[in-house]
C-alpha positions in Angstrom: 32.2 12.1 81.2 29.1 11.3 79.3 29.1 10.8 76.0 26.2 12.2 73.4 25.9 9.6 70.0 24.7 12.4 67.4 21.8 10.8 65.9 20.7 11.6 62.0 17.4 13.2 62.0 15.4 12.4 58.7 16.7 16.4 57.3 18.5 17.3 54.4 22.4 19.0 53.7 22.7 21.9 52.6 24.3 20.3 49.7 21.0 18.2 48.7 19.1 21.1 48.7 21.6 23.3 46.9 21.1 20.4 43.9 17.7 19.9 44.3 16.8 24.1 43.6 19.4 23.6 40.9 17.6 21.2 39.1 14.3 22.6 39.8 15.3 26.4 38.5 17.2 24.1 35.4 13.9 22.4 34.3 11.9 25.7 35.2 13.7 27.2 32.3 13.5 25.3 29.9 9.5 25.5 30.3 9.6 29.0 29.9 11.5 29.3 27.2 9.1 26.6 25.4 6.3 28.0 26.9 7.7 31.7 24.8 7.5 30.1 21.6 3.8 28.3 22.5 3.1 32.4 22.8 4.8 33.1 19.8 3.0 30.4 17.5 -0.6 31.0 19.0 0.1 35.4 17.9 0.9 34.2 14.8 -2.0 32.0 14.5 -4.1 34.6 15.6 -2.5 37.3 13.5 -3.3 34.5 10.2 -6.9 34.0 11.0 -7.0 37.9 11.0 -5.7 37.8 6.8 -8.5 35.1 6.7 -11.4 36.9 8.2 -9.2 40.3 6.3 -9.4 38.8 3.1 -13.8 37.3 3.4 -14.1 40.8 4.5 -12.1 42.4 1.0 -14.5 40.2 -1.4 -17.7 40.8 0.0 -16.7 44.5 -0.8 -16.2 43.6 -3.5 -18.9 42.0 -4.7 -20.9 44.9 -3.7 -18.5 47.5 -4.8 -16.3 45.6 -7.8 -13.5 46.4 -6.6 -11.0 46.3 -3.7 -10.8 49.4 -1.8 -8.3 52.0 -2.3 -5.2 52.4 -0.5 -3.6 55.3 1.1 -0.1 56.0 1.2 0.6 57.5 4.4 0.6 54.2 6.9 3.4 51.3 7.3 5.4 53.0 4.6 2.9 53.4 1.9 0.1 50.3 3.0 -2.3 50.1 5.1 -1.3 49.3 9.1 -3.4 46.6 10.8 -4.4 48.0 14.2 -4.2 51.7 12.7 -7.6 52.5 13.3 -8.5 55.7 11.3 -7.0 54.2 7.8 -8.9 54.3 5.1 -8.9 50.9 3.9 -9.7 49.6 7.7 -13.1 52.1 7.8 -14.2 50.9 4.3 -15.0 47.3 5.4 -16.5 48.5 9.5 -18.4 51.0 8.1 -20.2 48.4 5.7 -20.1 45.9 8.5 -17.7 43.3 6.0 -16.1 43.1 9.2 -17.2 43.3 12.8 -14.9 44.8 14.2 -10.7 46.4 13.4 -9.3 43.0 13.9 -6.0 44.0 17.2 -2.6 42.5 16.6 -2.1 40.4 19.8 1.6 41.5 20.6 -0.2 45.3 20.3 2.2 45.6 17.6 1.1 48.7 14.7 2.6 47.4 11.3 2.1 43.4 11.7 -0.7 43.2 8.5 -0.4 45.7 5.6 -2.4 45.6 2.7 -2.3 47.3 -0.2 -4.4 47.5 -3.6 -3.1 47.3 -7.5 -4.0 51.1 -9.6 -6.8 49.6 -11.2 -9.0 48.0 -7.5 -9.0 44.7 -9.1 -6.8 42.7 -6.9 -5.1 42.9 -3.7 -2.2 41.9 -1.7 -2.0 41.4 2.2 1.7 41.0 4.0 1.8 39.5 6.8 5.3 39.7 9.4 5.1 36.8 11.4 6.9 36.4 14.8 7.8 32.1 14.9 6.8 31.1 11.1 9.8 31.8 8.6 8.9 35.0 6.1 9.2 34.3 3.0 8.8 38.7 0.9 6.8 38.9 -1.7 7.7 39.6 -5.0 11.2 41.7 -4.4 9.7 43.0 -1.3 11.2 43.1 2.1 12.2 39.2 3.2 11.3 39.8 6.6 6.9 39.9 5.4 4.7 36.7 4.1 2.2 36.7 1.1 -0.4 35.0 2.5 -3.4 37.1 1.7 -3.5 37.4 -2.0 -6.5 37.7 -5.2 -4.0 39.1 -8.2 -2.9 38.6 -11.5 0.0 36.7 -11.8 3.1 38.6 -12.5 2.6 41.7 -10.1 
């Protein structure tokens, strides 16, 4: 009778393959979770940059007309909404070429940036709803809005 010696070849066992797959999937889920956080921070940075451009446009508008654009009451809870292309506030800035184009929210939502002006049109606030930054609230407004663009007298 012949006896066959089974020699182990260079392959991996099923258990070894399953362990490697489990480790790779765990590492990839950690990387994807941190990548999503980085994406939301990038969108917030874009919103901040858009607000800075809006502030510059508002100041140019003020220099020309000696008041800020009027606020309408029909959009985004009473203030002018971000990415709402037909609103009075954005139209005035784009039409007068103080703002090159209508800013578009990176996440595609319609009201992450809002604008309001004082009754005398001598001051304004730009409210922002961030994804990853902590939102501070603005003088009693909902706590999920931050005021990063403000040009008003104290006590508004």
